[in-house]
Backbone as XML, in Angstrom:
<?xml version="1.0"?>
<chain id="A" units="angstrom">
  <residue number="1" name="UNK">
    <atom name="N" x="259.090" y="434.742" z="130.346"/>
    <atom name="CA" x="257.623" y="434.217" z="129.971"/>
    <atom name="C" x="256.953" y="433.633" z="129.072"/>
  </residue>
  <residue number="2" name="UNK">
    <atom name="N" x="256.478" y="432.597" z="129.662"/>
    <atom name="CA" x="255.833" y="431.589" z="129.126"/>
    <atom name="C" x="254.016" y="432.052" z="129.114"/>
  </residue>
  <residue number="3" name="UNK">
    <atom name="N" x="253.746" y="431.324" z="127.915"/>
    <atom name="CA" x="252.683" y="431.156" z="127.536"/>
    <atom name="C" x="251.616" y="430.430" z="128.219"/>
  </residue>
  <residue number="4" name="UNK">
    <atom name="N" x="250.747" y="430.650" z="127.931"/>
    <atom name="CA" x="249.734" y="429.670" z="128.436"/>
    <atom name="C" x="249.960" y="428.456" z="127.701"/>
  </residue>
  <residue number="5" name="UNK">
    <atom name="N" x="250.308" y="427.215" z="128.053"/>
    <atom name="CA" x="250.512" y="426.276" z="127.219"/>
    <atom name="C" x="249.159" y="425.430" z="127.036"/>
  </residue>
  <residue number="6" name="UNK">
    <atom name="N" x="248.181" y="424.952" z="126.046"/>
    <atom name="CA" x="246.876" y="423.631" z="126.747"/>
    <atom name="C" x="245.662" y="425.307" z="127.169"/>
  </residue>
  <residue number="7" name="UNK">
    <atom name="N" x="245.549" y="426.265" z="126.636"/>
    <atom name="CA" x="244.737" y="427.215" z="126.397"/>
    <atom name="C" x="243.545" y="426.828" z="125.811"/>
  </residue>
  <residue number="8" name="UNK">
    <atom name="N" x="242.698" y="426.810" z="126.546"/>
    <atom name="CA" x="241.729" y="426.631" z="125.276"/>
    <atom name="C" x="240.051" y="426.969" z="126.105"/>
  </residue>
  <residue number="9" name="UNK">
    <atom name="N" x="239.065" y="427.246" z="125.374"/>
    <atom name="CA" x="237.541" y="427.647" z="126.521"/>
    <atom name="C" x="236.875" y="426.680" z="126.581"/>
  </residue>
  <residue number="10" name="UNK">
    <atom name="N" x="235.647" y="427.070" z="126.660"/>
    <atom name="CA" x="235.739" y="427.091" z="127.837"/>
    <atom name="C" x="236.070" y="427.402" z="128.765"/>
  </residue>
  <residue number="11" name="UNK">
    <atom name="N" x="237.171" y="426.610" z="129.512"/>
    <atom name="CA" x="237.547" y="426.376" z="130.937"/>
    <atom name="C" x="239.590" y="426.341" z="130.049"/>
  </residue>
  <residue number="12" name="UNK">
    <atom name="N" x="239.742" y="427.198" z="130.975"/>
    <atom name="CA" x="241.398" y="428.057" z="131.062"/>
    <atom name="C" x="241.919" y="427.237" z="131.955"/>
  </residue>
  <residue number="13" name="UNK">
    <atom name="N" x="243.341" y="426.230" z="131.326"/>
    <atom name="CA" x="244.330" y="425.295" z="132.272"/>
    <atom name="C" x="245.618" y="425.459" z="131.395"/>
  </residue>
  <residue number="14" name="UNK">
    <atom name="N" x="246.203" y="425.934" z="132.003"/>
    <atom name="CA" x="247.526" y="425.657" z="132.548"/>
    <atom name="C" x="248.579" y="424.504" z="132.048"/>
  </residue>
  <residue number="15" name="UNK">
    <atom name="N" x="249.611" y="424.209" z="131.888"/>
    <atom name="CA" x="249.630" y="422.532" z="131.013"/>
    <atom name="C" x="251.458" y="422.799" z="132.418"/>
  </residue>
  <residue number="16" name="UNK">
    <atom name="N" x="252.048" y="424.096" z="132.604"/>
    <atom name="CA" x="252.816" y="424.163" z="133.325"/>
    <atom name="C" x="253.002" y="425.467" z="133.773"/>
  </residue>
  <residue number="17" name="UNK">
    <atom name="N" x="254.216" y="425.801" z="135.149"/>
    <atom name="CA" x="254.178" y="427.236" z="135.044"/>
    <atom name="C" x="255.477" y="427.872" z="134.910"/>
  </residue>
  <residue number="18" name="UNK">
    <atom name="N" x="255.045" y="429.610" z="134.091"/>
    <atom name="CA" x="256.619" y="430.249" z="134.540"/>
    <atom name="C" x="257.605" y="430.176" z="134.773"/>
  </residue>
  <residue number="19" name="UNK">
    <atom name="N" x="258.235" y="429.309" z="134.565"/>
    <atom name="CA" x="259.979" y="429.233" z="135.499"/>
    <atom name="C" x="260.633" y="430.751" z="135.793"/>
  </residue>
  <residue number="20" name="UNK">
    <atom name="N" x="260.153" y="431.696" z="135.855"/>
    <atom name="CA" x="260.774" y="433.267" z="136.222"/>
    <atom name="C" x="259.334" y="433.887" z="137.011"/>
  </residue>
  <residue number="21" name="UNK">
    <atom name="N" x="260.265" y="434.764" z="137.704"/>
    <atom name="CA" x="259.681" y="435.226" z="138.578"/>
    <atom name="C" x="258.612" y="436.155" z="138.057"/>
  </residue>
  <residue number="22" name="UNK">
    <atom name="N" x="257.740" y="436.561" z="138.465"/>
    <atom name="CA" x="255.929" y="437.594" z="137.960"/>
    <atom name="C" x="256.451" y="439.050" z="138.426"/>
  </residue>
  <residue number="23" name="UNK">
    <atom name="N" x="256.811" y="439.663" z="136.941"/>
    <atom name="CA" x="256.695" y="440.523" z="137.193"/>
    <atom name="C" x="255.500" y="441.919" z="137.183"/>
  </residue>
  <residue number="24" name="UNK">
    <atom name="N" x="255.107" y="441.986" z="138.411"/>
    <atom name="CA" x="253.617" y="442.312" z="138.686"/>
    <atom name="C" x="253.806" y="443.899" z="137.506"/>
  </residue>
  <residue number="25" name="UNK">
    <atom name="N" x="254.102" y="444.830" z="137.417"/>
    <atom name="CA" x="254.908" y="446.018" z="136.698"/>
    <atom name="C" x="253.701" y="445.965" z="135.041"/>
  </residue>
  <residue number="26" name="UNK">
    <atom name="N" x="253.972" y="444.891" z="134.397"/>
    <atom name="CA" x="253.678" y="444.278" z="133.708"/>
    <atom name="C" x="252.403" y="443.499" z="132.852"/>
  </residue>
  <residue number="27" name="UNK">
    <atom name="N" x="251.857" y="442.774" z="134.086"/>
    <atom name="CA" x="249.971" y="442.636" z="134.388"/>
    <atom name="C" x="248.953" y="443.448" z="134.427"/>
  </residue>
  <residue number="28" name="UNK">
    <atom name="N" x="248.008" y="443.066" z="133.805"/>
    <atom name="CA" x="247.010" y="443.831" z="133.926"/>
    <atom name="C" x="245.876" y="442.978" z="135.173"/>
  </residue>
  <residue number="29" name="UNK">
    <atom name="N" x="245.456" y="442.086" z="135.408"/>
    <atom name="CA" x="244.338" y="441.243" z="135.456"/>
    <atom name="C" x="244.523" y="439.980" z="136.091"/>
  </residue>
  <residue number="30" name="UNK">
    <atom name="N" x="244.360" y="438.788" z="135.880"/>
    <atom name="CA" x="244.790" y="438.001" z="136.097"/>
    <atom name="C" x="243.837" y="436.616" z="136.450"/>
  </residue>
  <residue number="31" name="UNK">
    <atom name="N" x="243.226" y="435.282" z="135.927"/>
    <atom name="CA" x="242.507" y="434.759" z="136.399"/>
    <atom name="C" x="243.378" y="433.376" z="137.069"/>
  </residue>
  <residue number="32" name="UNK">
    <atom name="N" x="242.187" y="433.118" z="138.085"/>
    <atom name="CA" x="242.548" y="431.990" z="138.544"/>
    <atom name="C" x="242.165" y="430.442" z="138.006"/>
  </residue>
  <residue number="33" name="UNK">
    <atom name="N" x="243.013" y="429.501" z="137.466"/>
    <atom name="CA" x="241.774" y="428.452" z="137.658"/>
    <atom name="C" x="240.927" y="427.350" z="137.498"/>
  </residue>
  <residue number="34" name="UNK">
    <atom name="N" x="239.916" y="427.040" z="136.686"/>
    <atom name="CA" x="239.119" y="426.054" z="137.415"/>
    <atom name="C" x="239.280" y="424.912" z="138.094"/>
  </residue>
  <residue number="35" name="UNK">
    <atom name="N" x="238.868" y="424.356" z="139.465"/>
    <atom name="CA" x="238.911" y="422.870" z="139.841"/>
    <atom name="C" x="238.465" y="422.040" z="138.837"/>
  </residue>
  <residue number="36" name="UNK">
    <atom name="N" x="238.183" y="422.173" z="137.526"/>
    <atom name="CA" x="238.883" y="421.081" z="136.923"/>
    <atom name="C" x="239.409" y="420.771" z="136.033"/>
  </residue>
  <residue number="37" name="UNK">
    <atom name="N" x="240.586" y="421.892" z="135.709"/>
    <atom name="CA" x="242.010" y="421.628" z="135.231"/>
    <atom name="C" x="242.878" y="420.797" z="136.540"/>
  </residue>
  <residue number="38" name="UNK">
    <atom name="N" x="243.763" y="420.331" z="135.581"/>
    <atom name="CA" x="244.745" y="419.496" z="135.940"/>
    <atom name="C" x="245.557" y="420.352" z="136.544"/>
  </residue>
  <residue number="39" name="UNK">
    <atom name="N" x="246.274" y="421.488" z="136.306"/>
    <atom name="CA" x="247.216" y="422.389" z="137.111"/>
    <atom name="C" x="246.522" y="423.050" z="138.424"/>
  </residue>
  <residue number="40" name="UNK">
    <atom name="N" x="246.188" y="423.041" z="139.737"/>
    <atom name="CA" x="245.919" y="424.774" z="139.823"/>
    <atom name="C" x="247.125" y="426.072" z="139.418"/>
  </residue>
  <residue number="41" name="UNK">
    <atom name="N" x="246.822" y="427.225" z="139.200"/>
    <atom name="CA" x="246.669" y="427.857" z="138.495"/>
    <atom name="C" x="246.491" y="429.726" z="138.628"/>
  </residue>
  <residue number="42" name="UNK">
    <atom name="N" x="247.356" y="430.532" z="138.338"/>
    <atom name="CA" x="247.004" y="431.466" z="137.941"/>
    <atom name="C" x="247.632" y="432.571" z="136.776"/>
  </residue>
  <residue number="43" name="UNK">
    <atom name="N" x="246.837" y="432.479" z="135.803"/>
    <atom name="CA" x="246.867" y="433.168" z="134.653"/>
    <atom name="C" x="247.035" y="434.192" z="134.307"/>
  </residue>
  <residue number="44" name="UNK">
    <atom name="N" x="248.207" y="435.535" z="135.058"/>
    <atom name="CA" x="248.083" y="436.524" z="134.285"/>
    <atom name="C" x="247.877" y="437.063" z="133.368"/>
  </residue>
  <residue number="45" name="UNK">
    <atom name="N" x="246.759" y="437.984" z="133.423"/>
    <atom name="CA" x="247.193" y="438.788" z="131.883"/>
    <atom name="C" x="247.754" y="439.960" z="131.558"/>
  </residue>
  <residue number="46" name="UNK">
    <atom name="N" x="248.700" y="439.980" z="130.358"/>
    <atom name="CA" x="250.153" y="441.153" z="130.935"/>
    <atom name="C" x="249.519" y="442.392" z="129.906"/>
  </residue>
  <residue number="47" name="UNK">
    <atom name="N" x="249.651" y="443.520" z="130.052"/>
    <atom name="CA" x="249.460" y="444.865" z="129.111"/>
    <atom name="C" x="249.665" y="444.953" z="127.853"/>
  </residue>
  <residue number="48" name="UNK">
    <atom name="N" x="250.223" y="443.772" z="127.216"/>
    <atom name="CA" x="250.155" y="443.574" z="126.022"/>
    <atom name="C" x="249.369" y="442.114" z="125.912"/>
  </residue>
  <residue number="49" name="UNK">
    <atom name="N" x="248.449" y="442.329" z="126.483"/>
    <atom name="CA" x="247.342" y="441.315" z="126.357"/>
    <atom name="C" x="248.167" y="439.268" z="126.509"/>
  </residue>
  <residue number="50" name="UNK">
    <atom name="N" x="249.288" y="439.361" z="126.683"/>
    <atom name="CA" x="249.809" y="437.472" z="126.305"/>
    <atom name="C" x="249.406" y="437.255" z="128.121"/>
  </residue>
  <residue number="51" name="UNK">
    <atom name="N" x="249.364" y="435.449" z="127.844"/>
    <atom name="CA" x="249.097" y="434.809" z="129.630"/>
    <atom name="C" x="249.868" y="433.957" z="128.996"/>
  </residue>
  <residue number="52" name="UNK">
    <atom name="N" x="250.381" y="434.538" z="130.889"/>
    <atom name="CA" x="251.298" y="433.925" z="131.889"/>
    <atom name="C" x="250.980" y="432.637" z="132.941"/>
  </residue>
  <residue number="53" name="UNK">
    <atom name="N" x="251.184" y="431.734" z="132.712"/>
    <atom name="CA" x="250.525" y="430.708" z="134.338"/>
    <atom name="C" x="251.931" y="430.899" z="134.549"/>
  </residue>
  <residue number="54" name="UNK">
    <atom name="N" x="251.016" y="430.690" z="135.956"/>
    <atom name="CA" x="251.745" y="431.211" z="137.421"/>
    <atom name="C" x="251.781" y="429.664" z="138.346"/>
  </residue>
  <residue number="55" name="UNK">
    <atom name="N" x="252.656" y="429.411" z="140.167"/>
    <atom name="CA" x="251.727" y="429.305" z="140.535"/>
    <atom name="C" x="251.202" y="429.682" z="141.522"/>
  </residue>
  <residue number="56" name="UNK">
    <atom name="N" x="249.860" y="429.733" z="141.592"/>
    <atom name="CA" x="249.754" y="430.178" z="142.872"/>
    <atom name="C" x="250.401" y="429.965" z="143.767"/>
  </residue>
  <residue number="57" name="UNK">
    <atom name="N" x="250.664" y="428.886" z="144.439"/>
    <atom name="CA" x="252.084" y="429.118" z="146.125"/>
    <atom name="C" x="253.204" y="429.324" z="146.042"/>
  </residue>
  <residue number="58" name="UNK">
    <atom name="N" x="253.200" y="430.134" z="144.613"/>
    <atom name="CA" x="254.772" y="431.706" z="145.006"/>
    <atom name="C" x="253.879" y="432.152" z="145.946"/>
  </residue>
  <residue number="59" name="UNK">
    <atom name="N" x="255.018" y="432.838" z="146.033"/>
    <atom name="CA" x="255.137" y="434.483" z="147.092"/>
    <atom name="C" x="254.546" y="434.731" z="146.271"/>
  </residue>
  <residue number="60" name="UNK">
    <atom name="N" x="255.707" y="435.653" z="144.901"/>
    <atom name="CA" x="255.703" y="436.661" z="144.232"/>
    <atom name="C" x="254.494" y="436.813" z="143.601"/>
  </residue>
  <residue number="61" name="UNK">
    <atom name="N" x="254.093" y="435.495" z="143.225"/>
    <atom name="CA" x="252.354" y="435.345" z="141.888"/>
    <atom name="C" x="251.379" y="435.246" z="143.326"/>
  </residue>
  <residue number="62" name="UNK">
    <atom name="N" x="251.535" y="435.512" z="144.975"/>
    <atom name="CA" x="250.366" y="435.924" z="145.975"/>
    <atom name="C" x="250.336" y="437.422" z="146.056"/>
  </residue>
  <residue number="63" name="UNK">
    <atom name="N" x="251.968" y="437.934" z="146.405"/>
    <atom name="CA" x="251.796" y="439.541" z="146.683"/>
    <atom name="C" x="251.653" y="440.139" z="145.222"/>
  </residue>
  <residue number="64" name="UNK">
    <atom name="N" x="251.776" y="439.560" z="143.504"/>
    <atom name="CA" x="251.299" y="440.333" z="142.829"/>
    <atom name="C" x="249.148" y="440.477" z="142.548"/>
  </residue>
  <residue number="65" name="UNK">
    <atom name="N" x="248.785" y="439.272" z="142.975"/>
    <atom name="CA" x="247.210" y="438.971" z="143.383"/>
    <atom name="C" x="246.883" y="440.357" z="143.934"/>
  </residue>
  <residue number="66" name="UNK">
    <atom name="N" x="246.760" y="440.107" z="144.844"/>
    <atom name="CA" x="247.265" y="441.228" z="145.483"/>
    <atom name="C" x="246.980" y="442.903" z="145.177"/>
  </residue>
  <residue number="67" name="UNK">
    <atom name="N" x="248.413" y="442.424" z="144.542"/>
    <atom name="CA" x="248.500" y="444.195" z="144.128"/>
    <atom name="C" x="247.541" y="444.803" z="143.099"/>
  </residue>
  <residue number="68" name="UNK">
    <atom name="N" x="247.642" y="443.663" z="142.299"/>
    <atom name="CA" x="246.203" y="443.891" z="141.284"/>
    <atom name="C" x="244.683" y="443.998" z="142.174"/>
  </residue>
  <residue number="69" name="UNK">
    <atom name="N" x="244.555" y="443.010" z="143.121"/>
    <atom name="CA" x="243.309" y="442.905" z="143.760"/>
    <atom name="C" x="243.211" y="444.462" z="143.930"/>
  </residue>
  <residue number="70" name="UNK">
    <atom name="N" x="244.096" y="445.014" z="145.038"/>
    <atom name="CA" x="243.996" y="446.610" z="145.262"/>
    <atom name="C" x="243.949" y="447.928" z="144.598"/>
  </residue>
  <residue number="71" name="UNK">
    <atom name="N" x="244.470" y="447.636" z="143.205"/>
    <atom name="CA" x="244.736" y="448.221" z="141.885"/>
    <atom name="C" x="246.480" y="449.088" z="142.427"/>
  </residue>
  <residue number="72" name="UNK">
    <atom name="N" x="247.112" y="448.415" z="142.915"/>
    <atom name="CA" x="248.487" y="449.143" z="143.161"/>
    <atom name="C" x="249.538" y="448.554" z="142.475"/>
  </residue>
  <residue number="73" name="UNK">
    <atom name="N" x="249.529" y="447.948" z="141.875"/>
    <atom name="CA" x="251.454" y="447.260" z="140.958"/>
    <atom name="C" x="251.365" y="448.710" z="140.605"/>
  </residue>
  <residue number="74" name="UNK">
    <atom name="N" x="253.119" y="448.696" z="140.781"/>
    <atom name="CA" x="253.722" y="449.968" z="140.298"/>
    <atom name="C" x="254.039" y="450.278" z="139.029"/>
  </residue>
  <residue number="75" name="UNK">
    <atom name="N" x="253.664" y="451.202" z="137.955"/>
    <atom name="CA" x="254.104" y="451.393" z="136.513"/>
    <atom name="C" x="255.179" y="452.140" z="137.170"/>
  </residue>
</chain>
């Protein structure tokens, strides 16, 4: 997993996406980056508090977002 590159406040932005598949079982929540960022991204927050940048157009990312919204990520 990649940690968020270029992570800063008040705007959370990503400079690259993780090359690995998102394993939703390890994710607790997510945020979408602001339009002020150069790259659109989804930042997943793992259950251990790490942040992972992911491509919002990736099918697995979209599926994990849906699972987290519905609270159905399998433990």
